[in-house]
N, C-alpha and C positions, 0 to 999 in steps of 0.2 A: 803610637809612640815610636819616635825612631833614635837610635844611638848614633852619634856623630863622634868621627875619629878628629881629634885637633892636633896637627903636627907642627913642627918647626917653630915650637915655642920658645921663647928666650929662656935660657936656664933658670933667671931670676923669678920666673912666673911662679906664683903660689895658687892654690887652689882657689882662694877668695877672687883673684883676679879674672881666673878662668871663668868663674860662674858669674861675676860681673858683667864681664865682655857678652855672655849671651842672654842675660836677663831682659834686654830691650827687645830681643827677638820673640820671647813669650815665657811661660813657666819653665824653670828649669827643674827637671824630677830628680835628676842626680846629676854629680860633677865628680870626676876622678882625676888626679894629676898622678901619672905614673912615677913612682921615685926608683931608685937604686936601691937594692936590697940592703947592700953592704954601706954604702954612703949616706942614704937618705936624700940625696940631691935628686933634683928633677931629671927625668931622661929625655926632657923636650917635647913630651906628647902626653894627651889626655883622652878623656871620652866624656862627653856631655850627652844627656839623655833629654829629650825634648817632644812636644806633640809634633804629628808631621806635618803641619802648615808652620809652624814655627822653625822645624829642622830645616824646610826648604828655604825658608828666608834666610836662616843663618848661613846656609851653604852658599847661596849667591852673593849675600852682601859680604860675608866675612873671608870666603876663600881668596886667597892671595893679597888680603890686607896686610900692611905693615904694621908689625907690633916689635919695638926694641930692635929696628933694622933687619928685621926678619919677615917673609912672605908666608903667612900662614896658609897651611894647607887644611882645609876643612871639607870633609867629605862623610858619606855614609861609611859606619864602621862594619867590616866584614867579619863575621864568625869565625873564631877561629877554630880549627878542626880540632876536634877531641882526639887525644892521643889514645891509642888502644894500650890495653894492660897486657899485651903479649910479650913486653919486654923486648921487642927487636928494637936495637938501636941503630943508628945509622951507620950502614956498611959494612957491618960484620958478618963473617961468615958463619 
């Protein structure tokens, strides 16, 4: 199973639309649209989990596809590095 990053989504996109876009590629195991904590509005990107073969198909067919006047970015998600609990903030002495 692969987790895909889906970026440059129109602000009006909801989770159901995101899921519907990927369902023709194969079974969608999970789908998450990232929203702003304070406003609840879409931040313009999300993540979708598909089987490996379906993920490859989705990347080749949907990357660069126009959605609401925006060219989608669809690629394999990179794991976010875990923050260590040392309390070291950026650039402080």
